[in-house]
N, C-alpha and C positions, 0 to 999 in steps of 0.2 A: 657297535664297535666301530663301524665305518665313520659315523659322524664324529666320534671321539678321536679316532686315529687321524682323521682329516682336520682336526681342530676347528670344526665348524661351529662349535659352541665353547663357552667358558665354564658353564655351570650345568651339571646334570641334575635335573629336578625330578625326583621320584615320589610316587605316592607312598610306597613301602619298598624297602630294599628287597624284601622277600618276593616281590613281584618279578625281580630279575631272574632268580633261580629258586628252586624248591629247597635247596640245601644252603644253610646259613653260611658255611665256610666258602661256598662258591660266590655268594654275593659279596662277602668281605674281600675275597681275592680279586674280584672284578673291580670293585671300587678302588682298592689299593693300587692295582696294576694299571688299570686303564684310565683312571681319573686322577688320583692323588699323585702317583709317580709321574704322570704326564703334565703335572702342574695345573690341573683344573680342580674344580670344586664340585662336590656332590651334596645335595640337600634332600633328605627324606622328610616330607612335610608332616606326615602323620606320626612319625617317630621322634621328631625333634632332633634329628641327626644332621649335623653340618660339619663337613670335613675341615672347615676353617676354625673349628673349636678344638681344644685339647682333649675333649671327652668323646670324640666321634668313634674311636676304635672300641673302647669298652661298651659304648651304647650299641654299636653295630653288632658286636659279639653277643651281647645280652639279648637283643631283639632276635638275632638269628637263632640263638638257642631256644628262646621262647617259641618262635615260629616252628622250629623243628619238633619241639615237644607237643605243640598244639596239633600239628599235622599227624603225628604218630597217634595221639589220643583219638583224633577224629577217625583215622583209619581203623583203629581197634574197635571203635563203636560201630562203624559201618560194617566191618567184617562180622561182628557179633550179630548185628541185625539181619544181615543177609543169611548167615548160618541158621538163625532162628526161623526165618521165613522158609528156607530150603527144607529144614527138618519138619516143617508143617506141610510140606508138599507143594508149596507155592512156587510159581515161576519167579526167578530173581533177576532176570535180565532178558536179553534177546535170546530166542531159541534158534538153534541151528537148523540147517536144511535137514529134513527128515523128521522134524518135530513140528508141533503146532501148539498153540496155547488155547486151553479150554476154560471158559469162564466158570467160576465157582460162585453161584448165585447166593449160597448160604454164608459165604465168608464175609468178614468185615471189609469194607472198601479200603483202598489205599489212602495215604495222606492226601493225594491229589483228587480223591473222590472217584477213582476208577475201580472197576471190578477186579478182584483178585483172580488170577488164573493159575492153572496147573499145566505142566508140560505133558504132552501125549504124543505118541508116535503118529506121524502122518503116513498112513498105510500106503497110498500110491507112491509117495516119494521113497518110502522104505523099500518097496519092491524094486523100484528103479535103481536105488543105491545097491541093493543086493545083486541085481543083474550086472551092474557095472563092476562091482567088486569081482564077480566071477569071471567076467571077460578080462579084466586086467590081471587077475591071478593067473589066467591061462595065456598071458603074453600080449594082450592087445595094447598097443601104444596109447599113452594118455591123450595124444592129439585126436586119435580116433574116438576114444571115450568121450572127449569133449564134444566132438561133432555129433555123436549119437545122442548125447545128453541134450544138446540144443535141438536136435531134430525131434526128440520126444517131448519137447517143452519141459525139460527137467526144471524143477524149482530153483530159485536163487535166494540167497540171503536178501531179505527186503531192504537191507541197508546198502546193497550193491549199487554203486553209482551208475553202472551200465544197465541195470534192470535184469541182468542175467549173469550166470557164472561165466567169467572170462577164461580164456585159455591160460592166463597168467596166475590165476588164484588157486 
């Protein structure tokens, strides 16, 4: 938007309009308000859309609608697949603190060739979580809980950027 508002370019060259926003109407709105209304041109190279033509509006609408339908269909398939894996007892994503993933050697491998896993309770972490729950239920401030968690080397989500539970999470 800054580049367009500053008029640093005359033509906005896009791979696909849907790469601007996930919702078709927002892409249309953006192109109309920030490009066309400002007297500039937009071209979507993969969709054959050029705002210098008379057909750009219906083409942008059509591609936006098709992209919306495709994303919805993909989301439905992903949800169904994850639900099926969950119902079979498999881990379907990152496991939270207090759980661990146990490999299932007899299960078919994932599409990436990895072992399937199932979630299980991480007993040492579960005991620490229970202790902290009891302390906090009894009035201990969360800052003290955080200090004690760190002192006890309480586990953190492996995706944590700091490598430990921060006092802000």
